[in-house]
Structure formats: C-alpha cells, structure tokens
N, C-alpha and C positions, 0 to 999 in steps of 0.2 A: 159789487158785481162780478161775476165769475167771468174770467178772460178766456176760458179756454173751452172749446166744445168737447163733449164726450166722443170717444171712439164710437164709430157707427155701430161696430159689433164687437164689444169686448169679449176676448176669449181667455181661456186659462193662461195662456202664454203672455197675455197682457197684464194680468192681475197678480197681486201678491197680498200676504197677511201685512197689514199696516203695522210699521214699526213701533207706532205709538198707542198705548191703550186708550188714550183720550181723542183718537181720531173720529171725526163725526161730531160728537157735542161740542168739542171745541171749536170747530170750524175754521181754524187758522191754516191747516194744512187740507187743501181739497183733492189732492191727488196721490196720498199715501196708499191707496188700494191699488194703484198701478204701479207696476215695474218701472225703473227709472228710464229705460229705454222707451217705453211706451209714453211715459211722460214727455220725453224729449221730441218724440215724433208727433204727438199731439201739439204742442206748442209750435213746432216748426210749421205744421200744417195750418194752424190757426193764423199765425203771422203772414204766412204767404196769401192766405184767403182774404185777410183784412187789407193788405196792400193791394192785392191783384183787383179787388172791387174798386180801388180808387183809379184803376186804369194805368197804374204806373208800369213803367218797363223795369223788371227786376232782375237782377243777376241771382246765382244760385246763393241759397242761404248757408252761411258757414257756422256751424254750430260749436260752441265752446262749453264745456262742462267740467265738473270736478266733483269730489265726494259728496253724495246726496244727503248726509247727515252730519251734524256736528259742525255745520258751517258757519252759524251765525256768530258774529262778534258783539252783537247787541240785542238785547230782548228787554221787554217791558211786561211786567205781569199786575194785575189787579190784586190788591190785598183787601181781605175781608175776614171777619170772624165766622169759623165753621165749627160746630160743635164744641165750642168753648176755647178754641184755638185760633190764632191768626195764621191764615193760609194764603198761599200764592196760587194765582189761577187765571182765568180769563172769564169774560162775560159771554155766556153760551149764546150761540146765533138764535134768533126767534123765529125767522121765516125766510124762506127762500128770497134771495135779491137783497136782503138786508147787508150791511157791510160786515166783514168778519171782524171778531174782536181782536184777533191775533194779527193786526194789520201790519203788513210788511213795511209801510212807509215809515220812514225814522220818525219816532214819536216827538222829537224835539226839533225836527226839520225847520230851518228858517226861511226856506224858500217862499216867496210870496205867491199864493195861489189865487185862482179865480175868486172874485166875491161872491159869485154864485155857487161857489162850492159849499154849499150850507151843511150844518151838522145833521147827522141822521139818528133815527130813534129806533131802536130795536125793541120789537114786540116781544112780549113775555120773557124779556131778558132775565137770566138767573146765573148767579156766581158759580162757576165751575172750578173747585179745587184740583190742582193737578199734583202728580208725584213724580213726573219727569218732563223733558221737553228735548226729544231726540234731535231736533235740527240745530240745536244751540251748542256752543262750545261746553264742554265739560264743566269748566271752571265757573260758568254762569249759574248752572243749577245747583252746584256744591256750594257756592257762595250764598245763594238763596236760601238753602236748607240751614246753613249755619246762621244767617240772619234771623230766620224765623225761630229758631231754638233760642237765640239769645233774646229776642223780644218776648217769647211765650214765657222764659223763665224770670223775666224782670218785671217789677212794678214800673212801667214806663207811662207817663202821662199822657203820650201822644194817642194812645187807643183807649185810654180809661176815663178821660175828662172831656166833656164837651167844652168849647166848641171846636175841637180839633180832631180830626179824622185821618189817620194813616191810611191812604188811598191807593198808592201805587208805588211799585219799585223797578227801577230800570238799571240794568248792569251792562257795562260796556268793556271790553277786554282787548287787548292787544292781539296781534295774529297768533303769537306765540304762548299766549296766556301767561305772561310774565308780569302784566300791569292789569289792574282792575279799577274802574271807577263805579260808584254806586250813587244813584240819584234817588231820593225819596220824595213823594208827592204827598202833601197834606191838604185835605179839603177844610176850608175854614171860611166863615163870613169876617173873622177879624182881620185888620189892616197888616198885622205882623205876628210873630210869634213870640212867647215871653223869653226872657233871658236864659231860663232854666234848659230850654231845648238846646242851646249850644253846648253846654257842658254834658248833656245826656247824649247828645250825637258824638261827642268826643269819646265818651266811655264805651258807647256801642261799638264804634269803629275800631277803637282799640282791642276790644274783645274779639271782634271778628278777625282782625288782622292776625292775632294769635294762632288762629286756625287756618286762615287764608292770606299768607304772607304776600300775596300779589297785590292785595288792596293798598292802593296809593292815595286814594281821595274820595270824598263823599260831599254831598251837598243836599240840602232840603229846598223844596220848592213849594210855594202856596197856589193852590187852585181855588177857584170860586166854590163856595158851599153849594149853591145851586145854579148849575149850568149843564147843558146837554154834554154827556160825555163823547167828546169828540177831540182828538189830538190835532186837527187842523186848525180848530178855532180857538182853543183854550191857550192862554198866555200866562205861563206859570211866572210867579214873582220870586224873585231870590230870598232865601232864607238863611240859615247858618250853614256853614261849610267847615270840612276838616280836611287837612292834608292838601296835596296837590290839586289844582284846577283843571288838570287834565292828564292826558297820557301820551307818550311817544309811541307812534305806530309805524312800524317799519315794513316797507315793500320792496322788493328786488326790482332793480332797474331792468326793463325789458332788454333781453339779448346780452346781458352782463350778470355777474355775481356781485355788482355793486348794489348797496343797500339805499334806499331813500326813506329818511326819517321825516315823519309829520308830527307836528304838534297838534293835537286834536283837543280842544277844550271840553270840559264837561258840558254835554247838551249841543255841541256843534254837530252838523251832519257830516256823516261819513259812511262809505258803502259797506254793507253788512256781510258779504261773503268773504271770510278771511282765506278762503283758498283760492279765489278767483280775481281778487283785486289787482294783483300783478299782470294777470293776463288780460283784464280789461284795459289797463294802462297801456301794455303793449300794443294792443288793437289800435287805441286812439293815438298815442304818441309815437309808437315805434317807427323808426324809417323815415319820419318826416322832418324837414328842416328848411331854413329860410331865414329872411330878415326880420320879419314881424309876424307874430301870432297872437290872436286873441282867444282867451279861455273865459267864456261868458257862463254865467251862474257857476263861478269858480270854486265855491265853498273854501275848504281850508288850502287849497291849492293841489289837489290830488294830480290833475294832468299838467299844471303850471310847472312844478318841479320836475317832472318827467321830460318836458319839452325844453328847460333852461339849457341843456349843453348844446343843443342844435339849432337853436333861435338866438339871434343878437338881441331881440327885443321881445318882450311878452307883455301884454297888457292883460290883466286879470280882473273881472268884474265881479262883484259879490255885494249883496244888500244886506245880508244878516251879519248881526252885530258880532256874535261869538266868532263865526267863520271868517269875517273880515279881520277881526284883530289878528286872529293866528296866520291869515294870510299876510298881512302887511307886515307882521313881525318876523316872517320867515326871511332868512339871510339868502336871497336870490339877487345878486346885484343887477341882472339884467330885466328884472321884473318891475312894472309899475302898477301897483295895486289901485283900483278906484272902486269907491263904495258908492254904488248907484244901481237902479235896476238896469236891466239888459236894454229894455225899451229907451230909456232917456239916454242912456249911453250910445246908443246906435243913431238916435237923433242927432246928437252933437257930432257923431262921427261922419254923417253924411254932410252936414253943413261944412266940416272941415276938410271933406273929401279925402279921409283916410282909406287905405286900402290895405288889409294885411295879405300875408301869402297863406294863412291858414286861420279858420274859425273853427274853434271847438264849442259845441253847443250842447249843454246838458241840463235842461230845463226840467221842472217839477213835473208831476204826473198830468197836469193840466195842459201840458206842451208849451212849445214857444209861442204859439198864435200866430194869426195872420199878420198882424202890424210888424212883429219882429221879423218874420220871414219875408215880408215885402222890402224892409229896409235892407236886410241882408241881400236880396236881389239886386238893390240899387247899388249897393257896395261893390258886389260882383268879386269877392275873393276867389281865387281860382279853385279852393277846395274848402269843404265844409264836413266837418265830423260831427254828426249829430248822434248823442247818446240820449235814448229815450227810455223811459221806465213804463210808458203807457203804449201799447200797439193801437189803442182807440184813438188817441190824439195824434199819433204819429202820421197816419195817412194824409190827414188834412194839411200839416205843416210841410210834408214832402211834395204834395200837389202844388202848394204855392211856390215852393222853391223851384219845382220842375217848370212852372210857367215862367219864371224869371231866368230860365237858362240853364238849370242843373240836371244832371242825370245821376242816378244811383248806380255807382260803379262797384261798390261793395256792400254786402248786407250780412252782418253778423248776429246771431242770437247767441247771448251770453247768459247761460243758465244761473242767475246770482241768487235765485229763489227755488231750489229743488223742493218737491212735495207740494208745492203751491201752484196756484194758476198763474202767478205774475210772470209777465215776460219782459226781459231787458233786451234792448236792440241797439246795435250801433250801425248807422248807415252812414258811408262815406260817399259824399257827393262831389262830382266833378263838373266845373263849368264848361258848358259846351258852346255858349253863345259868346261871340267876341264883341 
C-alpha cells in the first residue's frame, strides 16, 4: 500500500527527473519523480493527517533527513536468467495496490508480526533486470556486479542442475563500507544441499574477495520450492557458510565523538539508513537518564547500548534468535537480556509491579497493538519513546496510550527511506495522569 498521498497540484518546482532509469517498472521507489523537499513535505503532511484523524493533540512535527541517495546499507535482489545470463533485479509490480517488490522491510526481519499478515500475490509479475540501484551504498551494487560476473563465467551447479535454483541475493554493509556480508537464497524441495555446495561457495567467495576486499562472510539459505514469494512468511533454512557470521557496525554516540560498535549477525535486523542511524539513536536515547529503562523489541541492542551509560539498569527484550544472541553476548554490564515476546514480558511485569523510568518501544510495522499498549498504561512509566515504521498502525496505538494517561510531547519524522513512501516516526509520550 502506498502510504503517501500525491501533492494536490504538482508543479515543475516539485518534480524532477528520476535519478534511477528503472523508476516506475521497479516499483520500489515511489517518489523519485519529486524533489527531495517535496517528498519531505508530502510525508509530513500525510503523517499529520493520519494522526489528526485520530483526534490526538499533536506538537509540531520535527523533520530529520540526510542524503537522499546511497543511503541503504542492506539490499536484496531477485536473481533470474535473462538472455542467457544470470541477472539481478526485482519482480516488477503488477497492479496498483500490490506490495512493491523492493520492500523496504528488512527481508530477514525476525520480529513476530500479525498472523493476519498474509502473503500477497502480484498479478502479472515479471522479472525486471536492473543495471543500478541509486538508493543503495555503492559497495552493494559493485559487489553484486562482481558476483554476477563470477557466476556467469563459472560452471556452477546451483543454477544448472535441478532441483536447486539460485533465487535471491542479499548484501549488507557497515556504514563506512569497510565490511560486507552476502546471503544467497536457494529454492529447493530438498531437505538440504549437497556437500559440493560448501566448496563451491568457498571458491566463489574467495574470488569475489579478490575484487571486493570488504567481503568478510557469506551464507546460503534454503527456501521452499513452491511457496508464495513473501519475505514476511518465508522461513529460510541454514545452508553452508563461509567466513565471519556477521559484521561490526559502528554508530557515533549522540552528542559525542565516541563510537558505539554493534555486532550484527548475518540475517539479523538492523536499521537500513547508514546516514541517519546515529540521528535516530540520538532522538531516542539522547539526554535521557534514570535507574531503569526497558528496551522492547530490542533487536541487537541499537538503543540499549546508547542508553547504557545513563541508566543504572536496562532490561532489553527480544524474541528473534539471531538478534537475541547478539544482544545477550554484548558486553554491557548493566543490561539484562530477556528472550520473550513483548506481550508476555509485560504480563509478567504487571504481576511483579515493575515500573521503569523509561520505555523504548520499537515494534514491527504491525504496531505494538492494543494489548501491549494497555499493559504499558497499567505500568505507567513516566516516559515512553515509540519508534514506528508504519503511520497506519501508529494512530491506534497512540490513541490507546492517550486513554491511559499519556500525551505526545514530541513528534519526529525521521526520513530513513528517501525516494519511497515509507515513513518512520518517533513519538515521545509523557505521562500526565498521576
């Protein structure tokens, strides 16, 4: 669903020549025909409209933006044969209202989403080979080209022999493009891959590393041979691996020159805009201190690490295996990591009558939901910082929290996804009911 309405009357000052030759058929970037300033204004207007319809008292929206191109640290391409060669591209959108193939949601996101979030089917889908992706870090497309060149000049069984089909490639880089991880997805009805795939992966990766020294690790994952193409419901199975299992991702601590280093396992969720992660962390964690903070839907600990110097105790809750492993192994002495759903954790907290000074809430696009928000209302922390990746689910959650005695004291639009219609919001909620 497109989350941003069109400008009422676009003029020449609002429009531009799209920076990508694949704009339109690709479907991933819906706003490249608008100037970046027009994109920002459109998103701000839509966010205000959606929240205003809910009858919420709103402060002025503060907008945070960065470079509009080259910002993605992670990208995932479909692989298919085109004119005798393996090419990278997307599944072209088939009709208005279908999900875009260049889905901004992290393809390996571990967060549990609604069971009603069923897979979509794209009508008249067709493979669209591409020659560039301007919103991605330069290293990602360079590595993709090297990968394709190596595959196409080799006789590799992954693409020549059934029942294995090389289907997708995902690339993830550190902010400075000094480290790179590659994930390869194979569709197969088999329960596993033959032993030869491990040696072939090693040979391939070593050849790529000669041209792309940043490559530190790679892994193969198995997808069902026959299933709807949906990143939200497919559960990849582990295959052979090469090199490091993840990479070190450095973010500057808000208000200082100090670096925060995160270990991000291959496949774990991490924010994709390499230019604005530090800004996001600063909005959420900067200037806040106290005895106890809760980081719910904590991931690998993006906010937990930033909060550590200013809180005596931090409880970080995460349900995804890969992210929790990274979170639990991080050397943060005042952090207590819990592997559980946010809902179950809050049920226990209500029984134990725990009350933190601060709650960080960063749910998937399905939102926190009424049950979670009602429990937070009963816990009654003085401040909640809600990080939302969906302006459509955010109003209902803010309405529930408002009824429980909170008001929105700050509202931030953080443009993590320039050129697209996706909106990231940070709402700071202060408790007014004593």
